[in-house]
NUMAR-35633 format. One record per residue: residue number from 1; residue in one letter; y, x, z of N, C-alpha, C, O, CB in turn. Coordinates in steps of 0.2 Angstrom, whole numbers. Each point is the difference from the previous one (the first is absolute). Last residue first. Glycine has a CB too. Example, Ala and Ser with C-alpha at 12.3 -4.5 7.8 and 13.67 -1.06 7.14 Angstrom:
! residues 2
R num residu   npy   npx   npz  capy  capx  capz   cpy   cpx   cpz   opy   opx   opz  cbpy  cbpx  cbpz
R   2      S   -11    64    35     6     4     1     5    -4     3     6     3     1    -9     3   -11
R   1      A   -25    -4    10     6    -4     0     6     4     0    -1     5     3    -5   -14     3
END
This chain:
! residues 92
R num residu   npy   npx   npz  capy  capx  capz   cpy   cpx   cpz   opy   opx   opz  cbpy  cbpx  cbpz
R  92      X   292   -60    72    -5    -5     1    -7     2     1    -5    -3     1    12    -4    -8
R  91      X    21    15     7    -7     2     1    -4    -6     1     1    -3     5     3    15    -1
R  90      X    22    -8   -15    -5    -4     4    -7     2     0    -3     1    -6    11   -11     3
R  89      X    20    19    -2    -7     1     0    -4    -5     4     2    -1     6     0    13    -8
R  88      X    22    -9    -1    -2    -1    -7    -8     1     0    -3    -1    -6    14     5     2
R  87      X     3    -1    24     1    -7    -2    -3    -1    -7    -1    -6    -2    11     6     9
R  86      X    -9    22     2    -5    -4     4     0    -7    -3    -5    -3     0     6    10    10
R  85      X     6    14   -26     3    -4     6    -6    -5     3    -4    -2    -4    16     3    -1
R  84      X   -14    16   -14     4    -7    -2     3    -3     6     4    -5    -1   -12     4    -9
R  83      X    -4    23    12     3     0    -7     5    -6    -1     5     0    -3   -15     6    -1
R  82      X    -3    -4    24     5     5     0     4     0    -7     6     2     0   -14     5     8
R  81      X   -10   -22    -5     5    -2     4     6     6     0     6    -2     0   -14    -4     8
R  80      X   -12    10   -20     4    -5    -3     6    -3     4     6    -1    -2   -16    -3    -4
R  79      X    -6    20    15     4     3    -6     5    -5    -3     5     1    -2   -15     6     0
R  78      X    -4   -14    19     5     4     3     4     3    -6     6     0     0   -13     3    10
R  77      X   -12   -16   -15     5    -4     3     6     4     2     6    -1    -1   -14    -7     4
R  76      X   -11    19   -10     3    -3    -6     6    -4     2     6     0    -3   -16     0    -3
R  75      X    -4    10    23     4     5    -4     4    -3    -6     6     2    -1   -15     6     5
R  74      X    -6   -23     9     6     2     3     4     6    -3     6     0     0   -12    -3    10
R  73      X   -14    -4   -21     5    -6     1     6     3     4     6    -1    -3   -15    -8     2
R  72      X    -4    28   -11    -2    -5     4     5    -6     0     6     2    -2   -13     6     9
R  71      X     1    18   -17     3    -6    -2    -3    -6     4    -6    -1    -1     8     5   -11
R  70      X    -8    20    13     7     0     0     3    -7    -1     6    -1     1    -7    13    -5
R  69      X   -23    -9     5     3     3     6     7     0     0     3    -1     6   -13     8    -5
R  68      X     1   -26   -16    -3     7     2     3     3     6     3    -4     4    -5     5   -17
R  67      X     0   -26    -4     2     4     6    -4     6     0    -5     1    -2     7   -12     8
R  66      X     5     0   -29    -5     0     4     2     4     7     4     5    -1   -13    -5    -9
R  65      X    25   -15    -7    -3     7     1    -5     0     5     0    -4     5    11     9    -8
R  64      X     8   -20   -12    -7    -1     3    -3     6     0    -2     3    -5     1   -15     2
R  63      X    28     3    -2    -6     4     0    -5    -2     4     0    -4     4     8    13    -5
R  62      X    11   -22    -7     3     6    -1    -6     5     0     0     5    -4    10    -8    10
R  61      X    -7   -23   -13    -5     4     4     2     8    -1    -1     2    -6    -8   -11     4
R  60      X    26   -14     0    -3     6    -3    -6     3     4     2     0     7     9     2   -13
R  59      X     0   -23    10     4     1    -6    -4     6    -3    -1     0    -7    12    -4    11
R  58      X   -17   -16    15    -1     7    -2     3     1    -7    -2    -3    -5    -9     4    12
R  57      X    10   -22     4     6     4     2    -1     7    -2     5     4     0    -3   -11    10
R  56      X   -15   -16   -11     3     3    -6     6     5     2     5     0    -4    -9   -10    -3
R  55      X    -1    -8    26    -4     3    -5     4     3    -6     6    -1     0   -15    -8     3
R  54      X    15     7    25     1    -3    -7    -5     3    -5    -1     6     0    13    -9     3
R  53      X   -11    11    20    -2    -6     0     1    -4    -7    -4    -5    -1     6     5    13
R  52      X    -5    25     0     3    -2    -7    -2    -8    -1    -5    -1    -4     5    14    -1
R  51      X    -7    -3    25     6     4    -1     4    -2    -6     6     1    -1   -12     8     7
R  50      X   -15   -20     0     6    -2     4     6     4    -1     6    -2     1   -14    -2     7
R  49      X   -11    -1   -27     1     5     5     6    -2     4     5    -2    -3   -10    11    -4
R  48      X    -3   -20   -12    -5    -1     5     1     5     6    -3    -1     5    -5    -4   -13
R  47      X    18     2   -15     4    -3     5    -4    -1     6     2    -3     5     5    -2   -13
R  46      X   -12    16   -14    -2    -7     0     4    -4     6     1    -6     0   -12     8    -5
R  45      X    11    22     1     4    -3    -5    -1    -8     0     4    -3    -2    -5    14    -5
R  44      X   -12     3    22     7     0     2     4    -3    -5     5    -4     2    -7    15     3
R  43      X   -21   -11   -10     2    -4     6     7     1     2     3    -5     2   -15     6     2
R  42      X     5    13   -21     0    -7    -3     1    -5     6     4    -5    -1   -12     8    -8
R  41      X     5    20    14     7    -1    -3     0    -7    -3     6    -3     1    -5    15    -4
R  40      X   -21    -6    13     5     0     5     7    -2    -3     4    -3     2   -11    11     5
R  39      X   -11    -4   -22    -1    -6     4     5    -1     5     3    -6     1   -15     6    -3
R  38      X    11    20    -9     2    -5    -5     0    -7     3     4    -4    -1    -8    12    -8
R  37      X    -3    12    22     7    -1    -1     2    -6    -4     5    -3     1    -3    15     1
R  36      X   -23    -4    13     0    -4    -7     8    -2    -1     2    -5     2   -14     1    -1
R  35      X     7    16    18    -6     2    -3     0    -3    -7    -3     3    -5    -3    -1    15
R  34      X    29     2     4    -5    -5    -1    -6     4    -4     1     5    -3     7   -15     3
R  33      X    20    11    11    -6     3    -1    -6    -5    -1     0    -5     3     4    16     3
R  32      X    25   -10    -9    -6    -2     4    -5     4    -2     0     5    -4     4   -16     4
R  31      X    24     6    -3    -5     5     0    -6    -3     4     1    -2     5     8    11    -6
R  30      X    15   -17   -13    -5    -2     4    -6     5     0    -2     2    -6     5   -14     4
R  29      X    26    10    -3    -7     3    -2    -5    -2     5     1     0     6     5    10   -10
R  28      X    19   -21    -6    -4     3     6    -7     3    -3    -2    -2    -5     8    -7    13
R  27      X    11    -3   -22     1     7     1    -4     3     6     0     6     1    11    -7    -6
R  26      X   -11   -22    -4     6     1     4     1     7     1     5     2     3    -6   -13     2
R  25      X   -19     4   -17     6    -2    -4     7     1     4     5     1    -3   -12   -10    -3
R  24      X   -14    24    13     1    -7    -1     6    -1    -4     4     4    -1    -9    -6    12
R  23      X   -14    22   -10     7    -1     1     1    -8    -2    -2    -2    -4     5    14     0
R  22      X   -25     5    15     3    -6    -5     7     0     1     3     1     5   -13    -8    -4
R  21      X   -12    24     5     7    -1     1     2    -5    -6    -1     1    -6     3    10    11
R  20      X   -26    -2     9     3    -2    -6     8    -1     2     1    -2     6   -12    -4   -11
R  19      X   -14    19    12     6    -1     2     4    -3    -6     0     3    -5     0     6    15
R  18      X   -28    -8    -4     6     2    -4     6    -2     4     0    -5     4    -6     3   -15
R  17      X   -22     8    18     6    -5    -2     5     3    -4     0     6    -2    -3   -12    12
R  16      X   -19    12     1     6     4     2     6    -5    -1     5     1     3   -11    10    -5
R  15      X   -19   -14    -2     5    -5     5     6     3     2     4    -2     4   -14    -3     0
R  14      X   -11     7   -23     6     4     2     5    -5     4     3    -4    -3    -4    12    -7
R  13      X   -27    -9     7     6    -3    -1     6     4     2     0     2     6    -6   -14    -6
R  12      X   -19    20    -7     5    -1     6     6    -3    -3     3     2    -5    -8     8    11
R  11      X   -22    -8   -14     7     0    -2     4    -1     6    -1    -5     4    -2     1   -15
R  10      X   -22    14     6     4    -3     4     7     0    -2     3     5    -1   -11    -2    10
R   9      X   -18    -1   -19     7     2    -1     4    -4     4     0    -6     0    -2    10   -12
R   8      X   -25     4    11     5    -5     3     7     3    -1     2     5     2   -10   -10     6
R   7      X   -17     9   -20     6     3     3     5    -5     1     2    -4    -4    -4    14    -2
R   6      X   -26    -8     3     6    -4     0     6     4     3     0     2     5    -7   -13    -5
R   5      X   -19    16   -11     5     2     5     6    -5    -2     2    -1    -5    -6    13     7
R   4      X   -24   -11    -5     6    -2    -3     5     2     6    -1    -1     6    -4    -9   -13
R   3      X   -21    18    -2     5    -1     5     6    -2    -2     3     2    -6    -9     6    13
R   2      X   -19   -13   -18     6     5     0     5    -2     6     0    -6     2    -2     7   -15
R   1      X   -26    -3    12     6    -4     0     6     4     0     1     5     4    -7   -14     2
END
């Protein structure tokens, strides 16, 4: 009887996530993180987020980048607050 070997390939889900930056119609920047940023951005644009209660407010997706040692939600929020001012940044 021939021997059969099975190789198990284990896939690991990348749960490190992404940091995204959106620009609203009023000029404010929305910064958030998610493992599925497209779905999260769609929810924000639908008006389901308490911080942005009106729908269709996203004017531009500025960036979607993978989180790493140098890029995290607090570091991106700090950068945008320093550059544009605290009143122009919403962290979700």
